[in-house]
C-alpha positions in Angstrom: 0.0 0.0 0.0 2.8 2.4 1.0 4.7 1.5 -2.2 1.6 2.2 -4.3 1.2 5.7 -2.7 4.8 6.5 -3.4 4.2 5.6 -7.0 1.7 8.5 -7.3 4.6 10.9 -6.8 7.1 9.1 -9.0 7.4 9.4 -12.8 7.4 6.2 -14.8 10.8 5.8 -16.4 11.9 4.3 -19.8 15.4 2.9 -19.7 17.8 1.9 -22.5 20.8 0.2 -21.1 23.5 0.7 -23.6 27.2 -0.4 -23.8 28.3 3.2 -24.6 25.4 5.3 -23.5 22.4 4.8 -21.3 19.2 6.8 -21.7 16.6 7.3 -19.0 13.5 9.2 -19.9 10.2 9.8 -18.1 6.9 8.9 -19.7 6.1 12.5 -20.5 8.2 15.7 -20.7 11.6 16.4 -22.2 13.8 16.2 -19.2 15.3 12.8 -19.8 19.0 12.2 -19.5 21.6 10.4 -21.6 25.0 9.7 -20.1 28.0 7.5 -21.1 27.8 4.1 -19.5 31.1 4.3 -17.6 32.0 4.5 -14.0 35.3 5.3 -12.3 35.9 3.1 -9.3 38.8 3.4 -6.8 40.0 0.4 -4.8 41.4 1.2 -1.3 44.1 -0.7 0.6 41.5 -3.0 2.2 40.2 -4.0 -1.2 36.9 -2.0 -0.9 35.6 -0.3 -4.0 34.4 3.3 -4.0 32.7 5.1 -6.9 34.5 8.3 -7.7 32.8 9.5 -10.9 29.9 8.4 -13.1 28.7 9.0 -16.6 29.6 12.3 -18.2 32.0 13.1 -15.2 33.8 9.8 -15.7 34.1 9.9 -19.5 37.1 12.3 -19.7 39.0 10.0 -17.4 39.1 7.1 -19.9 42.8 6.2 -20.5 43.9 8.9 -17.9 43.6 7.3 -14.4 46.1 6.4 -11.7 46.7 2.8 -10.8 44.1 2.7 -8.0 41.2 3.8 -10.2 39.6 1.5 -12.7 37.3 2.6 -15.5 34.4 0.1 -15.7 31.7 -0.3 -18.3 29.1 -2.2 -16.3 26.9 -3.0 -19.3 28.2 -5.1 -22.2 25.8 -5.6 -25.2 22.8 -4.9 -23.0 23.9 -7.4 -20.3 24.9 -6.5 -16.7 28.5 -7.5 -16.1 29.0 -5.7 -12.8 25.9 -5.7 -10.6 27.2 -3.3 -7.9 28.5 -0.7 -10.4 25.3 -0.9 -12.5 23.2 -0.3 -9.4 25.2 2.8 -8.5 25.0 4.1 -12.1 21.2 3.6 -12.4 20.7 5.3 -9.0 22.7 8.2 -10.4 20.5 8.5 -13.4 17.2 8.1 -11.5 18.3 11.0 -9.2 19.0 13.0 -12.3 15.2 12.7 -13.1 13.7 12.7 -9.6 16.3 14.6 -7.6 17.7 13.1 -4.4 14.3 12.1 -3.1 15.0 8.6 -1.7 11.3 7.9 -1.3 10.6 8.1 -5.0 9.7 4.6 -6.3 9.3 4.8 -10.1 8.0 2.1 -12.4 10.7 1.2 -14.9 10.4 -0.4 -18.4 13.9 -1.5 -19.6 15.0 -2.7 -23.0 17.2 -5.8 -23.0 18.6 -8.2 -25.7 15.9 -10.6 -26.9 18.1 -13.6 -26.2 19.0 -12.7 -22.6 19.1 -15.6 -20.2 17.0 -15.8 -17.1 20.1 -15.0 -15.0 20.8 -11.9 -17.1 17.1 -10.8 -16.9 17.3 -11.2 -13.1 20.5 -9.1 -12.9 18.9 -6.2 -14.8 15.7 -6.4 -12.7 17.6 -6.6 -9.4 19.8 -3.6 -10.5 16.7 -1.5 -11.2 15.0 -2.5 -7.9 18.2 -1.7 -6.0 18.2 1.7 -7.7 14.7 2.3 -6.3 12.2 0.9 -8.8 8.9 -0.3 -7.3 8.1 -2.2 -10.5 10.3 -3.5 -13.3 9.2 -4.6 -16.8 11.8 -6.0 -19.2 11.1 -5.8 -23.0 13.0 -7.1 -26.0 15.2 -4.4 -27.5 14.3 -5.2 -31.1 10.6 -4.7 -30.3 11.4 -1.3 -28.6 13.6 -0.3 -31.5 10.9 -1.1 -34.1 8.3 0.7 -32.1 10.6 3.7 -31.9 11.1 3.6 -35.6 7.3 3.6 -36.0 7.2 0.3 -37.8 3.8 -1.6 -38.0 4.4 -4.7 -35.9 0.8 -5.9 -35.7 0.8 -7.3 -39.2 1.5 -10.9 -40.3 4.3 -9.8 -42.6 8.0 -10.0 -41.6 10.0 -6.9 -40.9 13.9 -6.9 -40.5 15.4 -4.5 -38.0 19.1 -4.1 -37.7 20.0 -2.4 -34.4 23.7 -1.4 -34.5 24.6 -0.5 -31.0 27.8 0.2 -29.2 28.6 -3.4 -28.1 26.9 -5.5 -30.8 24.6 -5.5 -33.8 21.3 -7.3 -33.2 19.6 -8.3 -36.5 16.0 -9.3 -35.8 13.2 -10.6 -38.1 10.0 -9.4 -36.4 6.4 -10.5 -37.0 3.2 -9.6 -34.9 5.1 -7.9 -32.1 7.5 -10.9 -31.6 11.0 -12.0 -32.7 10.7 -14.8 -35.2 14.5 -15.1 -35.8 17.6 -13.2 -34.9 21.3 -13.0 -35.4 23.8 -11.1 -33.2 27.1 -9.8 -34.7 29.6 -9.0 -32.1 31.4 -5.6 -32.1 29.0 -2.8 -32.9 30.4 0.7 -32.6 33.1 -0.5 -30.2 34.1 -3.1 -32.7 34.6 -0.4 -35.3 36.8 1.5 -32.9 38.9 -1.6 -32.3 39.2 -2.1 -36.0 40.6 1.4 -36.4 43.1 0.7 -33.5 44.2 -2.5 -35.2 44.5 -0.8 -38.6 46.6 2.0 -37.2 49.0 -0.5 -35.6 49.3 -2.5 -38.8 49.5 0.4 -41.3 51.2 3.1 -39.4 52.9 1.4 -36.5 51.0 3.8 -34.2 49.2 2.7 -31.1 46.1 4.8 -30.3 43.5 4.5 -27.6 39.9 3.7 -28.0 38.7 7.3 -27.3 41.0 8.5 -30.1 39.8 5.8 -32.5 36.2 6.8 -31.7 37.0 10.4 -32.4 38.4 9.4 -35.8 35.3 7.3 -36.6 33.0 10.3 -35.8 35.1 12.8 -37.8 36.2 10.7 -40.8 34.2 7.5 -40.7 32.3 6.7 -43.8 31.0 3.6 -45.6 30.4 5.6 -48.8 33.0 6.7 -51.3 35.6 8.5 -49.2 36.9 12.1 -49.8 40.7 12.1 -49.6 40.6 15.9 -49.0 39.1 15.4 -45.5 41.8 14.8 -43.0 42.5 14.7 -39.2 45.5 14.3 -37.0 45.7 11.6 -34.4 48.3 11.2 -31.7 49.6 8.0 -30.2 52.7 5.9 -29.3 55.1 4.9 -32.1 55.4 1.1 -31.9 58.9 1.2 -33.5 60.5 3.9 -31.3 58.2 3.8 -28.2 57.8 7.6 -28.2 54.7 9.8 -28.8 54.0 10.6 -32.5 51.3 12.2 -34.6 49.9 11.0 -37.9 47.7 12.7 -40.5 44.9 10.5 -41.8 42.3 10.9 -44.5 38.8 9.5 -45.0 40.3 6.9 -47.3 42.3 5.5 -44.3 39.3 5.2 -42.0 37.1 3.8 -44.8 39.6 1.0 -45.3 39.8 0.3 -41.6 36.0 -0.1 -41.3 35.4 -2.4 -44.3 35.6 -5.7 -42.3 33.1 -4.4 -39.8 30.6 -3.4 -42.5 31.1 -6.8 -44.2 30.3 -8.6 -40.9 27.0 -6.7 -40.6 26.1 -7.6 -44.2 26.9 -11.2 -43.6 24.8 -11.2 -40.4 21.8 -9.9 -42.4 22.3 -12.7 -45.0 22.7 -15.3 -42.2 19.5 -14.2 -40.4 17.5 -14.4 -43.6 19.0 -17.8 -44.6 18.0 -19.3 -41.3 14.5 -17.7 -41.1 11.3 -19.2 -42.4 11.2 -18.6 -46.2 7.8 -16.8 -46.1 9.1 -14.2 -43.6 12.4 -13.8 -45.4 10.5 -13.2 -48.6 8.6 -10.3 -46.9 11.8 -8.5 -46.4 12.3 -8.2 -50.1 9.1 -6.1 -50.3 9.2 -4.3 -46.9 13.0 -3.7 -46.7 15.4 -3.4 -43.8 15.4 -0.6 -41.2 18.6 0.4 -39.5 18.5 1.7 -35.9 21.1 2.4 -33.2 23.7 5.1 -32.8 26.3 3.5 -35.1 23.8 3.2 -38.0 24.4 6.9 -38.4 27.8 6.2 -40.0 27.7 8.1 -43.3 26.7 5.9 -46.2 26.2 2.8 -44.2 22.7 2.1 -45.5 23.8 2.3 -49.1 26.9 0.2 -48.5 24.8 -2.5 -46.9 22.3 -2.2 -49.8 25.1 -2.9 -52.2 26.3 -5.9 -50.3 23.0 -7.5 -49.7 20.8 -6.4 -52.7 18.0 -5.5 -50.2 16.2 -2.2 -49.8 17.7 -0.7 -46.7 16.9 2.6 -45.0 17.9 4.3 -41.8 15.3 5.2 -39.2 14.5 8.9 -38.8 16.1 9.1 -35.3 18.1 5.9 -35.1 20.1 6.7 -32.0 17.0 7.3 -29.9 14.7 4.6 -31.5 14.9 2.2 -28.6 14.2 4.9 -25.9 11.3 6.2 -28.0 9.9 2.7 -28.2 10.2 2.1 -24.5 8.4 5.4 -23.8 5.6 4.2 -26.0 5.3 1.0 -24.1 5.1 3.0 -20.8 1.9 4.5 -22.0 0.3 1.3 -23.4 -0.1 -1.3 -20.7 -1.8 -3.8 -23.0 1.0 -3.6 -25.5 3.6 -3.8 -22.7 1.9 -6.9 -21.3 2.0 -8.6 -24.7 5.7 -8.0 -25.4 7.3 -8.0 -21.9 9.7 -10.8 -21.0 8.5 -13.4 -18.5 10.6 -12.1 -15.6 8.5 -9.1 -14.3 8.5 -8.2 -10.7 7.2 -5.7 -8.3 9.2 -4.6 -5.3 7.7 -5.6 -1.9 5.5 -2.9 -0.4 
């Protein structure tokens, strides 16, 4: 009873747990928050861990910390890999919405990978409850992504959604608000960053960090025909001499570094359709493929995948926020939420 009364004063929250960024938005209004999914943790002499920075405050510390501070990404491809740190991070985001009112007990709807195990579902649910949720509903990320892209999922025809996130690419064939078949390609945006790091080492004998590789991807990354006139300078450690060195790169360089990652996504699309029921796979030829996720905004990616697969492929209108828009839609539609929610749904004890 007391928990129900607290719910009257708490806003329902939509949550998109991302490897690189986590979004928490209330059901209504525009005061949601998006923060990097990273936490700085210091370990004292007794072995106890203490959170020193979270989210946007911790992001600039990547690659620049003393030995007693570790940078932790508690979510990997939508899965909780560090329960304690995830709890602290979620609590931080909830307080961004509700302030420091410890008595607020929001209802949360959280997008998770469609193939998450029961243990992984329980870890997400427990993290949300520990952060103050009175009620937690877990929904498949592909469904939320499709709803956020405003795709009609109540029809019997198949629809292919390719969600290119930070930690993985989830390729899902959807029909009637359910996942008929899916393929997961490891890597995602972080995989592209790793590919740039590897290419720099092989081609220029220069070791750069992941933040520098991501900056190169954002500035020069393209899957379309590259423009050699566009350049950027990156700094790293020379692998031959062991000293700092800078290197000027062009779009052509980053284009070459990303080819294997783009090929892997195209192969994932083909694999998903090869293994799917033929009738649903045939629907994709007519209805096309929709790209969502922040990494789908890589310039020319839709056309590059179109060339590799021969399928009609388009990018959603707001691909980076498709999942959170879909989860917010589910917050306002209890019947739809009940039909798509994963089996592990719980309410905190009153």
